[in-house]
N, CA and C atoms as a LAMMPS dump frame, in Angstrom:
ITEM: TIMESTEP
0
ITEM: NUMBER OF ATOMS
639
ITEM: BOX BOUNDS ff ff ff
-5.0000000000000000e+02 5.0000000000000000e+02
-5.0000000000000000e+02 5.0000000000000000e+02
-5.0000000000000000e+02 5.0000000000000000e+02
ITEM: ATOMS id mol type element x y z
1 1 1 N 309.874 -133.994 466.799
2 1 2 C 309.092 -132.987 467.52
3 1 3 C 309.728 -131.6 467.363
4 2 1 N 308.922 -130.556 467.311
5 2 2 C 309.476 -129.194 467.222
6 2 3 C 310.297 -128.849 468.459
7 3 1 N 311.284 -127.985 468.27
8 3 2 C 312.178 -127.609 469.36
9 3 3 C 312.481 -126.113 469.276
10 4 1 N 313.323 -125.64 470.186
11 4 2 C 313.665 -124.218 470.272
12 4 3 C 315.096 -123.919 469.844
13 5 1 N 315.728 -124.841 469.139
14 5 2 C 317.129 -124.644 468.763
15 5 3 C 317.307 -123.408 467.889
16 6 1 N 316.44 -123.21 466.917
17 6 2 C 316.568 -122.033 466.039
18 6 3 C 316.334 -120.756 466.828
19 7 1 N 315.301 -120.749 467.676
20 7 2 C 315.002 -119.554 468.457
21 7 3 C 316.161 -119.193 469.378
22 8 1 N 316.744 -120.188 470.033
23 8 2 C 317.856 -119.928 470.962
24 8 3 C 319.105 -119.469 470.215
25 9 1 N 319.33 -120.035 469.048
26 9 2 C 320.515 -119.652 468.264
27 9 3 C 320.412 -118.198 467.813
28 10 1 N 319.226 -117.781 467.416
29 10 2 C 319.022 -116.418 466.918
30 10 3 C 319.039 -115.415 468.065
31 11 1 N 318.348 -115.728 469.157
32 11 2 C 318.274 -114.831 470.301
33 11 3 C 317.313 -113.68 470.066
34 12 1 N 317.083 -112.89 471.09
35 12 2 C 316.164 -111.77 470.981
36 12 3 C 314.722 -112.242 470.898
37 13 1 N 313.869 -111.374 470.342
38 13 2 C 312.453 -111.689 470.187
39 13 3 C 312.252 -112.349 468.826
40 14 1 N 311.828 -113.587 468.85
41 14 2 C 311.631 -114.349 467.619
42 14 3 C 310.148 -114.673 467.462
43 15 1 N 309.623 -114.411 466.284
44 15 2 C 308.237 -114.749 465.974
45 15 3 C 308.209 -115.897 464.979
46 16 1 N 307.393 -116.896 465.271
47 16 2 C 307.153 -117.968 464.32
48 16 3 C 305.904 -117.663 463.533
49 17 1 N 305.929 -117.933 462.229
50 17 2 C 304.796 -117.608 461.364
51 17 3 C 304.438 -118.812 460.506
52 18 1 N 303.145 -119.065 460.389
53 18 2 C 302.665 -120.123 459.509
54 18 3 C 301.279 -119.749 459.026
55 19 1 N 300.865 -120.393 457.947
56 19 2 C 299.531 -120.141 457.403
57 19 3 C 298.806 -121.463 457.194
58 20 1 N 297.502 -121.36 457.059
59 20 2 C 296.676 -122.524 456.775
60 20 3 C 295.591 -122.102 455.79
61 21 1 N 295.233 -123.015 454.903
62 21 2 C 294.136 -122.724 453.987
63 21 3 C 294.55 -122.436 452.57
64 22 1 N 295.708 -122.929 452.135
65 22 2 C 296.065 -122.746 450.719
66 22 3 C 295.24 -123.651 449.806
67 23 1 N 294.886 -124.828 450.299
68 23 2 C 294.278 -125.821 449.435
69 23 3 C 292.766 -125.869 449.341
70 24 1 N 292.009 -125.269 450.258
71 24 2 C 290.557 -125.414 450.22
72 24 3 C 289.904 -124.791 448.986
73 25 1 N 288.673 -125.209 448.736
74 25 2 C 287.863 -124.621 447.675
75 25 3 C 287.114 -123.392 448.162
76 26 1 N 287.033 -123.221 449.488
77 26 2 C 286.252 -122.115 450.04
78 26 3 C 286.945 -121.554 451.266
79 27 1 N 286.675 -120.278 451.53
80 27 2 C 287.185 -119.629 452.722
81 27 3 C 288.512 -118.927 452.506
82 28 1 N 288.898 -118.083 453.448
83 28 2 C 290.141 -117.31 453.341
84 28 3 C 291.355 -118.159 453.645
85 29 1 N 292.512 -117.615 453.347
86 29 2 C 293.764 -118.175 453.856
87 29 3 C 294.096 -117.379 455.106
88 30 1 N 294.533 -118.063 456.151
89 30 2 C 294.716 -117.416 457.445
90 30 3 C 296.1 -117.733 457.991
91 31 1 N 296.754 -116.727 458.542
92 31 2 C 298.107 -116.888 459.083
93 31 3 C 298.139 -116.467 460.548
94 32 1 N 299.113 -117 461.258
95 32 2 C 299.339 -116.6 462.647
96 32 3 C 300.813 -116.301 462.857
97 33 1 N 301.081 -115.349 463.711
98 33 2 C 302.435 -115.04 464.164
99 33 3 C 302.456 -115.217 465.67
100 34 1 N 303.435 -115.946 466.18
101 34 2 C 303.484 -116.261 467.603
102 34 3 C 304.863 -115.953 468.166
103 35 1 N 304.875 -115.217 469.272
104 35 2 C 306.101 -114.996 470.053
105 35 3 C 305.935 -115.778 471.346
106 36 1 N 306.776 -116.754 471.552
107 36 2 C 306.685 -117.589 472.743
108 36 3 C 307.312 -116.894 473.946
109 37 1 N 306.815 -117.151 475.148
110 37 2 C 307.456 -116.606 476.348
111 37 3 C 308.813 -117.27 476.574
112 38 1 N 309.629 -116.644 477.371
113 38 2 C 310.98 -117.173 477.592
114 38 3 C 310.95 -118.533 478.292
115 39 1 N 309.953 -118.735 479.144
116 39 2 C 309.832 -120.015 479.836
117 39 3 C 308.508 -120.667 479.47
118 40 1 N 308.585 -121.914 479.042
119 40 2 C 307.398 -122.682 478.696
120 40 3 C 307.327 -123.93 479.56
121 41 1 N 306.152 -124.251 480.083
122 41 2 C 306.012 -125.509 480.818
123 41 3 C 306.385 -126.687 479.925
124 42 1 N 307.081 -127.65 480.495
125 42 2 C 307.48 -128.817 479.705
126 42 3 C 306.263 -129.541 479.131
127 43 1 N 305.179 -129.548 479.894
128 43 2 C 303.968 -130.212 479.417
129 43 3 C 303.449 -129.563 478.138
130 44 1 N 303.604 -128.235 478.027
131 44 2 C 303.18 -127.531 476.825
132 44 3 C 304.132 -127.818 475.67
133 45 1 N 305.41 -127.827 475.936
134 45 2 C 306.395 -128.139 474.891
135 45 3 C 306.115 -129.516 474.292
136 46 1 N 305.764 -130.466 475.131
137 46 2 C 305.493 -131.819 474.665
138 46 3 C 304.176 -131.904 473.903
139 47 1 N 303.276 -130.965 474.161
140 47 2 C 301.973 -130.978 473.495
141 47 3 C 302.026 -130.371 472.103
142 48 1 N 302.891 -129.349 471.916
143 48 2 C 302.934 -128.622 470.652
144 48 3 C 303.57 -129.472 469.562
145 49 1 N 302.919 -129.491 468.41
146 49 2 C 303.432 -130.223 467.253
147 49 3 C 302.898 -129.555 465.997
148 50 1 N 303.348 -130.024 464.861
149 50 2 C 302.76 -129.616 463.591
150 50 3 C 301.255 -129.833 463.698
151 51 1 N 300.466 -128.779 463.444
152 51 2 C 299.019 -128.855 463.655
153 51 3 C 298.371 -129.971 462.838
154 52 1 N 298.954 -130.304 461.685
155 52 2 C 298.376 -131.355 460.84
156 52 3 C 298.463 -132.724 461.502
157 53 1 N 299.373 -132.885 462.452
158 53 2 C 299.552 -134.168 463.126
159 53 3 C 298.722 -134.272 464.403
160 54 1 N 298.027 -133.185 464.757
161 54 2 C 297.283 -133.135 466.006
162 54 3 C 295.795 -133.287 465.771
163 55 1 N 295.111 -133.813 466.759
164 55 2 C 293.659 -133.868 466.699
165 55 3 C 293.092 -132.487 466.993
166 56 1 N 291.868 -132.258 466.581
167 56 2 C 291.24 -130.962 466.842
168 56 3 C 291.167 -130.651 468.34
169 57 1 N 290.772 -131.604 469.201
170 57 2 C 290.76 -131.283 470.639
171 57 3 C 292.137 -130.926 471.18
172 58 1 N 293.177 -131.602 470.711
173 58 2 C 294.525 -131.288 471.188
174 58 3 C 295.005 -129.934 470.684
175 59 1 N 294.594 -129.545 469.469
176 59 2 C 294.935 -128.201 468.982
177 59 3 C 294.28 -127.14 469.863
178 60 1 N 293.011 -127.349 470.194
179 60 2 C 292.305 -126.402 471.064
180 60 3 C 292.975 -126.332 472.431
181 61 1 N 293.351 -127.483 472.97
182 61 2 C 294.013 -127.538 474.272
183 61 3 C 295.357 -126.826 474.221
184 62 1 N 296.111 -127.057 473.149
185 62 2 C 297.431 -126.428 473.014
186 62 3 C 297.301 -124.915 472.89
187 63 1 N 296.321 -124.439 472.134
188 63 2 C 296.147 -122.996 471.976
189 63 3 C 295.787 -122.354 473.312
190 64 1 N 294.905 -122.99 474.071
191 64 2 C 294.542 -122.464 475.386
192 64 3 C 295.761 -122.425 476.296
193 65 1 N 296.568 -123.495 476.25
194 65 2 C 297.773 -123.549 477.084
195 65 3 C 298.79 -122.494 476.665
196 66 1 N 298.901 -122.231 475.364
197 66 2 C 299.804 -121.193 474.883
198 66 3 C 299.39 -119.826 475.415
199 67 1 N 298.098 -119.539 475.353
200 67 2 C 297.615 -118.254 475.859
201 67 3 C 297.846 -118.152 477.375
202 68 1 N 297.578 -119.237 478.096
203 68 2 C 297.77 -119.223 479.55
204 68 3 C 299.242 -119.025 479.915
205 69 1 N 300.135 -119.529 479.051
206 69 2 C 301.573 -119.413 479.318
207 69 3 C 302.124 -118.033 478.96
208 70 1 N 301.303 -117.202 478.322
209 70 2 C 301.737 -115.855 477.981
210 70 3 C 302.253 -115.679 476.568
211 71 1 N 301.989 -116.644 475.68
212 71 2 C 302.398 -116.495 474.284
213 71 3 C 301.65 -115.324 473.65
214 72 1 N 302.338 -114.584 472.805
215 72 2 C 301.727 -113.469 472.078
216 72 3 C 301.324 -113.989 470.698
217 73 1 N 300.045 -113.867 470.379
218 73 2 C 299.507 -114.456 469.152
219 73 3 C 298.771 -113.382 468.369
220 74 1 N 299.08 -113.274 467.087
221 74 2 C 298.379 -112.351 466.196
222 74 3 C 297.979 -113.103 464.935
223 75 1 N 296.824 -112.729 464.396
224 75 2 C 296.288 -113.395 463.21
225 75 3 C 296.203 -112.423 462.046
226 76 1 N 296.294 -112.959 460.853
227 76 2 C 296.1 -112.177 459.632
228 76 3 C 295.428 -113.062 458.601
229 77 1 N 294.638 -112.464 457.733
230 77 2 C 293.912 -113.245 456.731
231 77 3 C 293.954 -112.548 455.387
232 78 1 N 293.73 -113.319 454.339
233 78 2 C 293.505 -112.776 453.005
234 78 3 C 292.208 -113.383 452.502
235 79 1 N 291.346 -112.548 452.004
236 79 2 C 289.993 -112.96 451.632
237 79 3 C 289.964 -113.737 450.329
238 80 1 N 288.811 -114.318 450.049
239 80 2 C 288.611 -115.023 448.782
240 80 3 C 288.843 -114.076 447.609
241 81 1 N 288.386 -112.829 447.752
242 81 2 C 288.588 -111.851 446.68
243 81 3 C 290.073 -111.565 446.467
244 82 1 N 290.813 -111.45 447.554
245 82 2 C 292.252 -111.199 447.436
246 82 3 C 292.982 -112.406 446.861
247 83 1 N 292.522 -113.602 447.201
248 83 2 C 293.109 -114.801 446.606
249 83 3 C 292.918 -114.779 445.097
250 84 1 N 291.726 -114.37 444.651
251 84 2 C 291.443 -114.306 443.21
252 84 3 C 292.308 -113.257 442.525
253 85 1 N 292.536 -112.142 443.206
254 85 2 C 293.3 -111.052 442.598
255 85 3 C 294.806 -111.325 442.602
256 86 1 N 295.294 -111.925 443.682
257 86 2 C 296.738 -112.041 443.871
258 86 3 C 297.302 -113.407 443.509
259 87 1 N 296.517 -114.438 443.534
260 87 2 C 296.783 -115.881 443.492
261 87 3 C 297.052 -116.356 444.914
262 88 1 N 296.933 -117.645 445.147
263 88 2 C 296.945 -118.167 446.514
264 88 3 C 298.299 -117.967 447.19
265 89 1 N 299.396 -118.081 446.453
266 89 2 C 300.711 -117.906 447.067
267 89 3 C 300.876 -116.498 447.613
268 90 1 N 300.6 -115.494 446.786
269 90 2 C 300.785 -114.112 447.226
270 90 3 C 299.757 -113.718 448.287
271 91 1 N 298.575 -114.321 448.23
272 91 2 C 297.585 -114.065 449.278
273 91 3 C 298.063 -114.63 450.609
274 92 1 N 298.693 -115.8 450.584
275 92 2 C 299.228 -116.385 451.813
276 92 3 C 300.338 -115.5 452.389
277 93 1 N 301.195 -114.963 451.518
278 93 2 C 302.247 -114.058 451.976
279 93 3 C 301.642 -112.794 452.598
280 94 1 N 300.555 -112.295 451.993
281 94 2 C 299.875 -111.119 452.523
282 94 3 C 299.308 -111.407 453.909
283 95 1 N 298.698 -112.57 454.079
284 95 2 C 298.138 -112.944 455.382
285 95 3 C 299.243 -113.009 456.436
286 96 1 N 300.404 -113.535 456.066
287 96 2 C 301.528 -113.598 457.004
288 96 3 C 301.986 -112.202 457.4
289 97 1 N 302.111 -111.317 456.427
290 97 2 C 302.544 -109.943 456.742
291 97 3 C 301.533 -109.266 457.671
292 98 1 N 300.261 -109.489 457.426
293 98 2 C 299.237 -108.886 458.282
294 98 3 C 299.333 -109.412 459.71
295 99 1 N 299.589 -110.707 459.849
296 99 2 C 299.745 -111.269 461.196
297 99 3 C 300.929 -110.619 461.911
298 100 1 N 302.045 -110.485 461.212
299 100 2 C 303.222 -109.862 461.809
300 100 3 C 302.952 -108.414 462.199
301 101 1 N 302.257 -107.671 461.356
302 101 2 C 301.967 -106.264 461.641
303 101 3 C 301.064 -106.112 462.858
304 102 1 N 300.3 -107.144 463.183
305 102 2 C 299.367 -107.055 464.305
306 102 3 C 299.98 -107.489 465.63
307 103 1 N 301.227 -107.915 465.608
308 103 2 C 301.9 -108.209 466.865
309 103 3 C 302.113 -106.92 467.659
310 104 1 N 301.888 -106.944 468.961
311 104 2 C 302.089 -105.722 469.75
312 104 3 C 303.563 -105.356 469.921
313 105 1 N 304.454 -106.321 469.704
314 105 2 C 305.895 -106.067 469.779
315 105 3 C 306.532 -106.461 468.45
316 106 1 N 307.438 -105.632 467.973
317 106 2 C 308.138 -105.953 466.728
318 106 3 C 309.226 -106.976 467.011
319 107 1 N 309.165 -108.142 466.394
320 107 2 C 310.208 -109.145 466.656
321 107 3 C 311.54 -108.754 466.04
322 108 1 N 312.605 -109.311 466.599
323 108 2 C 313.933 -109.091 466.031
324 108 3 C 314.171 -109.98 464.818
325 109 1 N 313.472 -111.108 464.794
326 109 2 C 313.674 -112.072 463.711
327 109 3 C 312.387 -112.864 463.527
328 110 1 N 312.174 -113.312 462.294
329 110 2 C 310.979 -114.095 461.959
330 110 3 C 311.408 -115.452 461.415
331 111 1 N 310.794 -116.495 461.948
332 111 2 C 310.946 -117.839 461.403
333 111 3 C 309.638 -118.192 460.717
334 112 1 N 309.708 -118.556 459.449
335 112 2 C 308.485 -118.808 458.687
336 112 3 C 308.522 -120.195 458.062
337 113 1 N 307.394 -120.853 458.082
338 113 2 C 307.299 -122.174 457.468
339 113 3 C 307.327 -122.035 455.951
340 114 1 N 308.142 -122.851 455.288
341 114 2 C 308.177 -122.822 453.834
342 114 3 C 309.558 -122.49 453.3
343 115 1 N 309.581 -122.16 452.011
344 115 2 C 310.872 -121.918 451.357
345 115 3 C 311.061 -120.466 450.939
346 116 1 N 310.171 -119.577 451.406
347 116 2 C 310.342 -118.163 451.049
348 116 3 C 309.827 -117.268 452.158
349 117 1 N 310.42 -116.089 452.245
350 117 2 C 309.993 -115.09 453.219
351 117 3 C 308.728 -114.406 452.714
352 118 1 N 307.9 -113.896 453.639
353 118 2 C 306.643 -113.278 453.218
354 118 3 C 306.776 -111.848 452.708
355 119 1 N 308 -111.367 452.526
356 119 2 C 308.174 -110.022 451.98
357 119 3 C 308.108 -108.927 453.015
358 120 1 N 308.318 -109.26 454.29
359 120 2 C 308.33 -108.234 455.327
360 120 3 C 309.72 -107.603 455.411
361 121 1 N 309.813 -106.507 456.147
362 121 2 C 311.086 -105.795 456.246
363 121 3 C 311.968 -106.35 457.364
364 122 1 N 311.457 -107.295 458.121
365 122 2 C 312.21 -107.855 459.247
366 122 3 C 313.143 -108.963 458.778
367 123 1 N 314.239 -109.2 459.487
368 123 2 C 315.079 -110.362 459.186
369 123 3 C 314.238 -111.632 459.281
370 124 1 N 314.392 -112.486 458.306
371 124 2 C 313.489 -113.628 458.219
372 124 3 C 314.237 -114.875 457.748
373 125 1 N 313.92 -116.012 458.359
374 125 2 C 314.509 -117.283 457.955
375 125 3 C 313.397 -118.264 457.586
376 126 1 N 313.259 -118.598 456.315
377 126 2 C 312.291 -119.64 455.939
378 126 3 C 312.848 -121.011 456.298
379 127 1 N 311.99 -121.878 456.783
380 127 2 C 312.381 -123.239 457.144
381 127 3 C 311.402 -124.205 456.501
382 128 1 N 311.874 -124.995 455.556
383 128 2 C 311.006 -125.992 454.937
384 128 3 C 310.619 -127.029 455.983
385 129 1 N 309.33 -127.292 456.09
386 129 2 C 308.855 -128.193 457.133
387 129 3 C 309 -127.613 458.516
388 130 1 N 308.97 -126.281 458.597
389 130 2 C 309.227 -125.598 459.863
390 130 3 C 308.231 -125.908 460.953
391 131 1 N 306.989 -126.251 460.58
392 131 2 C 305.993 -126.543 461.607
393 131 3 C 306.287 -127.846 462.333
394 132 1 N 307.202 -128.647 461.807
395 132 2 C 307.622 -129.845 462.499
396 132 3 C 308.999 -129.718 463.117
397 133 1 N 309.605 -128.51 462.996
398 133 2 C 310.977 -128.292 463.471
399 133 3 C 311.042 -127.208 464.535
400 134 1 N 310.459 -126.064 464.247
401 134 2 C 310.525 -124.917 465.154
402 134 3 C 309.283 -124.862 466.037
403 135 1 N 309.499 -124.706 467.334
404 135 2 C 308.37 -124.65 468.259
405 135 3 C 307.515 -123.407 468.009
406 136 1 N 308.156 -122.288 467.654
407 136 2 C 307.409 -121.06 467.377
408 136 3 C 306.516 -121.228 466.148
409 137 1 N 307.068 -121.832 465.104
410 137 2 C 306.286 -122.041 463.877
411 137 3 C 305.167 -123.041 464.142
412 138 1 N 305.464 -124.101 464.894
413 138 2 C 304.432 -125.082 465.22
414 138 3 C 303.29 -124.431 465.992
415 139 1 N 303.639 -123.55 466.933
416 139 2 C 302.611 -122.834 467.682
417 139 3 C 301.768 -121.972 466.754
418 140 1 N 302.425 -121.33 465.782
419 140 2 C 301.688 -120.516 464.813
420 140 3 C 300.775 -121.384 463.955
421 141 1 N 301.235 -122.567 463.598
422 141 2 C 300.403 -123.46 462.785
423 141 3 C 299.152 -123.868 463.546
424 142 1 N 299.28 -124.074 464.856
425 142 2 C 298.131 -124.428 465.686
426 142 3 C 297.153 -123.263 465.776
427 143 1 N 297.682 -122.071 466.046
428 143 2 C 296.816 -120.895 466.181
429 143 3 C 296.062 -120.612 464.889
430 144 1 N 296.756 -120.726 463.762
431 144 2 C 296.11 -120.461 462.471
432 144 3 C 295.056 -121.51 462.165
433 145 1 N 295.363 -122.777 462.417
434 145 2 C 294.427 -123.855 462.128
435 145 3 C 293.17 -123.752 462.975
436 146 1 N 293.342 -123.513 464.268
437 146 2 C 292.181 -123.4 465.15
438 146 3 C 291.304 -122.221 464.736
439 147 1 N 291.928 -121.083 464.451
440 147 2 C 291.163 -119.89 464.069
441 147 3 C 290.399 -120.113 462.773
442 148 1 N 291.045 -120.742 461.793
443 148 2 C 290.356 -120.946 460.517
444 148 3 C 289.241 -121.978 460.644
445 149 1 N 289.482 -123.033 461.391
446 149 2 C 288.435 -124.038 461.586
447 149 3 C 287.217 -123.431 462.279
448 150 1 N 287.455 -122.571 463.259
449 150 2 C 286.342 -121.906 463.938
450 150 3 C 285.575 -121.007 462.973
451 151 1 N 286.303 -120.282 462.143
452 151 2 C 285.667 -119.407 461.165
453 151 3 C 284.803 -120.205 460.202
454 152 1 N 285.335 -121.31 459.673
455 152 2 C 284.57 -122.108 458.721
456 152 3 C 283.353 -122.745 459.38
457 153 1 N 283.466 -123.093 460.67
458 153 2 C 282.313 -123.633 461.389
459 153 3 C 281.218 -122.574 461.526
460 154 1 N 281.625 -121.316 461.757
461 154 2 C 280.626 -120.241 461.829
462 154 3 C 279.972 -120.017 460.47
463 155 1 N 280.775 -120.036 459.409
464 155 2 C 280.213 -119.855 458.074
465 155 3 C 279.279 -121.005 457.704
466 156 1 N 279.544 -122.187 458.247
467 156 2 C 278.702 -123.349 457.946
468 156 3 C 277.274 -123.137 458.416
469 157 1 N 277.084 -122.351 459.468
470 157 2 C 275.72 -122.1 459.937
471 157 3 C 274.972 -121.161 458.995
472 158 1 N 275.706 -120.346 458.256
473 158 2 C 275.09 -119.429 457.287
474 158 3 C 274.917 -120.086 455.926
475 159 1 N 275.769 -121.053 455.635
476 159 2 C 275.715 -121.751 454.344
477 159 3 C 275.68 -123.26 454.605
478 160 1 N 274.539 -123.759 455.072
479 160 2 C 274.452 -125.191 455.39
480 160 3 C 274.501 -126.043 454.122
481 161 1 N 274.926 -127.269 454.304
482 161 2 C 274.927 -128.217 453.199
483 161 3 C 276.291 -128.518 452.624
484 162 1 N 277.275 -127.667 452.901
485 162 2 C 278.608 -127.864 452.324
486 162 3 C 279.564 -128.616 453.267
487 163 1 N 279.143 -128.781 454.509
488 163 2 C 279.965 -129.529 455.454
489 163 3 C 281.191 -128.799 455.944
490 164 1 N 281.169 -127.469 455.912
491 164 2 C 282.367 -126.71 456.277
492 164 3 C 282.765 -126.902 457.736
493 165 1 N 281.812 -127.259 458.597
494 165 2 C 282.146 -127.463 460.003
495 165 3 C 283.091 -128.641 460.198
496 166 1 N 283.085 -129.562 459.229
497 166 2 C 283.965 -130.725 459.33
498 166 3 C 285.065 -130.726 458.275
499 167 1 N 284.767 -130.209 457.061
500 167 2 C 285.807 -130.251 456.019
501 167 3 C 286.56 -128.934 455.872
502 168 1 N 286.139 -127.887 456.599
503 168 2 C 286.827 -126.586 456.614
504 168 3 C 287.006 -125.992 455.216
505 169 1 N 286.156 -126.393 454.284
506 169 2 C 286.229 -125.845 452.931
507 169 3 C 287.102 -126.62 451.978
508 170 1 N 287.737 -127.691 452.46
509 170 2 C 288.578 -128.51 451.585
510 170 3 C 287.703 -129.347 450.646
511 171 1 N 288.35 -129.964 449.674
512 171 2 C 287.621 -130.626 448.581
513 171 3 C 287.179 -132.039 448.947
514 172 1 N 286.52 -132.192 450.091
515 172 2 C 285.95 -133.479 450.46
516 172 3 C 284.836 -133.831 449.479
517 173 1 N 284.56 -135.108 449.359
518 173 2 C 283.556 -135.56 448.387
519 173 3 C 282.208 -134.899 448.644
520 174 1 N 281.797 -134.818 449.905
521 174 2 C 280.503 -134.213 450.227
522 174 3 C 280.479 -132.728 449.844
523 175 1 N 281.634 -132.063 449.982
524 175 2 C 281.71 -130.654 449.604
525 175 3 C 281.569 -130.502 448.088
526 176 1 N 282.277 -131.336 447.342
527 176 2 C 282.189 -131.264 445.876
528 176 3 C 280.772 -131.568 445.402
529 177 1 N 280.14 -132.539 446.027
530 177 2 C 278.762 -132.878 445.646
531 177 3 C 277.815 -131.731 445.971
532 178 1 N 278.054 -131.056 447.099
533 178 2 C 277.203 -129.927 447.473
534 178 3 C 277.326 -128.785 446.468
535 179 1 N 278.531 -128.551 445.963
536 179 2 C 278.702 -127.505 444.949
537 179 3 C 277.917 -127.86 443.695
538 180 1 N 277.897 -129.136 443.347
539 180 2 C 277.138 -129.569 442.178
540 180 3 C 275.649 -129.333 442.352
541 181 1 N 275.139 -129.598 443.546
542 181 2 C 273.691 -129.505 443.763
543 181 3 C 273.238 -128.122 444.227
544 182 1 N 274.059 -127.442 445.021
545 182 2 C 273.662 -126.15 445.592
546 182 3 C 274.287 -124.963 444.87
547 183 1 N 275.358 -125.222 444.101
548 183 2 C 276.079 -124.136 443.457
549 183 3 C 277.138 -123.55 444.379
550 184 1 N 277.886 -122.59 443.865
551 184 2 C 278.955 -121.956 444.635
552 184 3 C 278.405 -120.803 445.46
553 185 1 N 279.06 -120.513 446.566
554 185 2 C 278.707 -119.389 447.426
555 185 3 C 279.716 -118.259 447.213
556 186 1 N 279.459 -117.079 447.8
557 186 2 C 280.447 -115.999 447.707
558 186 3 C 281.778 -116.35 448.37
559 187 1 N 281.785 -117.396 449.191
560 187 2 C 283.016 -117.779 449.889
561 187 3 C 283.793 -118.855 449.135
562 188 1 N 283.29 -119.284 447.987
563 188 2 C 284.039 -120.245 447.179
564 188 3 C 285.072 -119.507 446.335
565 189 1 N 286.205 -120.168 446.149
566 189 2 C 287.322 -119.562 445.426
567 189 3 C 287.154 -119.803 443.934
568 190 1 N 286.528 -118.863 443.288
569 190 2 C 286.274 -119.027 441.856
570 190 3 C 287.566 -119.036 441.055
571 191 1 N 288.66 -118.53 441.65
572 191 2 C 289.949 -118.565 440.96
573 191 3 C 290.478 -119.986 440.833
574 192 1 N 289.98 -120.907 441.684
575 192 2 C 290.334 -122.314 441.532
576 192 3 C 289.421 -122.856 440.434
577 193 1 N 289.566 -122.24 439.26
578 193 2 C 288.567 -122.328 438.213
579 193 3 C 288.29 -123.689 437.639
580 194 1 N 289.312 -124.459 437.33
581 194 2 C 289.079 -125.693 436.606
582 194 3 C 288.093 -126.61 437.316
583 195 1 N 288.326 -126.839 438.616
584 195 2 C 287.452 -127.734 439.353
585 195 3 C 286.074 -127.135 439.527
586 196 1 N 286.026 -125.867 439.946
587 196 2 C 284.731 -125.253 440.178
588 196 3 C 283.931 -125.111 438.895
589 197 1 N 284.601 -124.745 437.793
590 197 2 C 283.872 -124.624 436.53
591 197 3 C 283.319 -125.978 436.119
592 198 1 N 284.119 -127.022 436.332
593 198 2 C 283.644 -128.357 436.008
594 198 3 C 282.439 -128.739 436.836
595 199 1 N 282.478 -128.387 438.12
596 199 2 C 281.36 -128.691 438.993
597 199 3 C 280.122 -127.895 438.599
598 200 1 N 280.327 -126.635 438.2
599 200 2 C 279.196 -125.805 437.811
600 200 3 C 278.582 -126.279 436.497
601 201 1 N 279.431 -126.728 435.582
602 201 2 C 278.922 -127.283 434.329
603 201 3 C 278.076 -128.507 434.611
604 202 1 N 278.574 -129.365 435.514
605 202 2 C 277.819 -130.561 435.874
606 202 3 C 276.48 -130.18 436.484
607 203 1 N 276.494 -129.139 437.335
608 203 2 C 275.259 -128.679 437.959
609 203 3 C 274.282 -128.156 436.91
610 204 1 N 274.798 -127.397 435.943
611 204 2 C 273.936 -126.866 434.887
612 204 3 C 273.335 -127.983 434.042
613 205 1 N 274.131 -129.016 433.778
614 205 2 C 273.62 -130.135 432.999
615 205 3 C 272.493 -130.853 433.735
616 206 1 N 272.64 -130.99 435.052
617 206 2 C 271.583 -131.608 435.848
618 206 3 C 270.303 -130.792 435.768
619 207 1 N 270.454 -129.46 435.881
620 207 2 C 269.274 -128.592 435.814
621 207 3 C 268.62 -128.653 434.438
622 208 1 N 269.426 -128.677 433.378
623 208 2 C 268.868 -128.728 432.023
624 208 3 C 268.097 -130.03 431.786
625 209 1 N 268.662 -131.126 432.295
626 209 2 C 267.968 -132.408 432.139
627 209 3 C 266.647 -132.403 432.899
628 210 1 N 266.661 -131.761 434.067
629 210 2 C 265.428 -131.716 434.862
630 210 3 C 264.331 -130.965 434.13
631 211 1 N 264.724 -129.961 433.326
632 211 2 C 263.724 -129.185 432.584
633 211 3 C 263.099 -129.979 431.456
634 212 1 N 263.787 -131.029 431.023
635 212 2 C 263.281 -131.82 429.902
636 212 3 C 262.222 -132.839 430.327
637 213 1 N 262.105 -133.07 431.625
638 213 2 C 261.187 -134.12 432.088
639 213 3 C 260.107 -133.55 432.991
């Protein structure tokens, strides 16, 4: 379970940072920066975990509890266009920097999930598997996941048929099949070229065959 050992060792104002959405075929990459209050209810500490290990209702519950406890949460995103221009790694770093810049207080130190710092000017400690180790990073992983899932659910109402409300833009079978039959949307990551080009070729072949009969 995540803990506060790193935060206590560092001292001062510590922000945990994490991102979500590196792997999907559609949608932005989104990051969160979280500064936890000095005192957290034990019930909240026990609830917070790596967002990937939590159910969607528990993530929503944890985020609400974090806000009620006084956690400071800021979000940052990098668009599909920026992912295409920068590549997904650098776009994720950009989203993290944007989240940090939107914090109302400048932290003394940043704990970030992964093996590299996002290129900010603040002292920063990358922690591999940090969302399962640091409570601040785990909280950021929850905030980022909930925000991105909500965004993809809203986009699903504008682009029905792709299942984004449930697959959040990831490469689920129904999503891949929808790309074949419906084509790509402006929110699909065309830079993830090999798979999407293959799907588009398959779609074109289906259309060409239909014209023959």
